[in-house]
N, C-alpha and C positions, 0 to 999 in steps of 0.2 A: 504493500500500500504506500509506504513512504517513498519507494522508488518511483512509483507512478506519479505521486504528488510532485516529486522533484522534476520529473520530465515535463509535467504539465506547467509548472512554474517557469521552467526554462523556455518552453515554447511560448508562454504568454509574454515573457520578456522580449523574445525575438520578434513577436508580432508587434509589441509596443515600439520597439526600436525601428522596425520597418515602417511603422506608421509615422514615426518621427521624421524619418528620411523623406517619406512621401510628402509630408506636410511642408517640407522645405521648398518643394517645387523646383523647377529648372533653375531659377535664380540662386537658390540655396546650393544646389549641386555644383553650379559653376563656381560659387564662392568657396565651397569645400575643396574643390580641386586645387591643388597647390598652384599658386600664381608664381611659380618658380621660373619665370622667364628671364632672359638676359635683360639687364637694366637699359632702357632706351634713353635715359636721361643724358643730356649732352655731356655732363661732367664725367660720365663713364668713359668717354673717349680718351681721357687723360690717364687712365689706369694702364700700367704696363703689365702685359700678360706674358708669362713664360713662353719662350719660343718652342720648347720641346712639346711633343704630343703627350697625351695622358699616360701616366704610369698606371697601367691596369692592375698591377699587383697591389699597389698602395690603395687604389680605388676599391678593389674587392675586400681588402682587409678592413677598410673603414665601413664598407657597406654591411659586412657580416660580423663584425666584432660585437660583443654585448653592448646594448644601448647605453648603459652607464659609462662604459669606456669611451664610446663615441662622444658622449656629452662632455667628458673631460677633454678630449682632443678638440672638440668644437670650442670650448672655453679658451683653450690655448690659442687657437687660430682666429677666433672671432670673439674676443672677450666682451665687447660691447653689444653683441647681438645685432650687428649692423646689417642693413639690407642693401648696402652698396657693394659693388663687386670686390671680392677678396679672393685672390687666386694664389695658391701656394706653388712651390717648385715642382710638385707632381701634377700640376694642371687641374687640381681639385678646387672647386669654388665653395667657399664656406659661408657666404652671405645667405641670409634667410629672413623670411617674414613670419615664421612660426606657422600655426594652424590657420588657414584661410577659411574661417568659419563665420559667416555673416550673422549667425544667430547668437553666437557667444555661448552656446550650450554644450558644445562637444569637444572643444579644443583645450580644456583646462587640465591642470595637473601634469602627470607624466606623459600624457598624449603629445604634449609639445615636443618632447624629445624625438618621437617617431616622425612628427611633422617636419622637424628641422632636418632629420636625416633624408627625408623625402625631398626637401628643397635642395639639399646638397647634391643628391643624385640627379634631379632634373637639371639643375643649373650646370653641373659638371658635364653632363651629356651635351647640352647646348653649347657650352664653352668650347668643347673639343670636336665639334662637327660629328657628333654621334647621336643626333636626335632623330629617331625614327620610330615606327610602330613597335618593333621588337624591343628596343632599348627602353622605351617609355613603359611598355607593359611589364618588363622585368623590374623596373623601378617601382611601379605600382604594386607588383607582387611582393617585393621586398618590404614595402610599406605595410601591406596587410599582414604579413608575417610578424612584423614588429608589433602591430596593434594586437594581434592574437596573443603574442607572448605577454604583453602588458596586461591584457584582460585575464588570461589564465593565472597570472601572478597576483591578481587582485589589485592592480595598480591603476586600472581604468575600468569604467563600467562597460557592460556589454552594449549599451546604447552608443557609447562613444566609439567602440570598435566598429560597429556596423555602420553608423552614420559617416564617420570619417573615411572608412574604406570604400563605401558605396559612392560617397561624394567624389573622391579622387578618381575612382574607376570610371564613373559615368562622365564627370565633368571634363576630365582630360581627353576623353574620346569624342567630345563635341568638336565641331569645326573651330579652327583657331580664331576665326573672326568673332566667335561667341565666347570662348573660354579665356581669351587673352594670351594663350600660349603661342609661341612662334610656329610657323608652318614647319613641317619636317624638312630637314636638309636632304642632300642627296645620298646620305650614308645608308648602308644595309646591315651594318654590324652592331652588336651589342657588347660592351666591355664586361658585362656580368659573366661569370663563369660558375661552374658547379662545384667549386671547392668546398662549399658548405652543404652540398647536396647529400652527403653521406648520412647526415642525421635528419634529413628532411626539412631543414630550415629554408633552403632555397632551391628552386628548380628553374633553370633558365628557359626562356621561351623557345619553342621549337623553331628552328631556322635561324636563330640568333647566332652570331659569331661571324 
């Protein structure tokens, strides 16, 4: 009886979370999708970017390390939480705008760490001419894995997990003219690899590489 009650409660929570996502409408979903595009502000033209291409080994380490370790690295590379372009010697962009949640209901607490890693992924892909459907979907998958881990660890709610994950997945797949993300470049590769795939944490998109 207790087991059935727990299943029923969990199902009810998922229905409530799904209803919350639906209530956001298209505008909310667009806002929940990370606005992690390259900064078009004229001042960004004065930023000097490394000439070397992306260090994919460093990128994958940062994408797959425990979130709390990522947060420490982010603090070192972007101590003020700047949204202006910050690129390190590995070609990784550290600027972020946190969780792009227009409702203010889902991006609080530890969810912000996952959102910031999602920003770093999106912006690094765009910075290094690796912005395409495969790489974007890999970044979104990494984001939902992060959210799932936080929810299972009791660090965010199930509603946050579902709303933020759905928002990013739906919003980032809308036309670029709607979601504010740049159009795909001419690349066909994804820098994500399956080094974390052994424990099921990450599985790259089919056809990526």
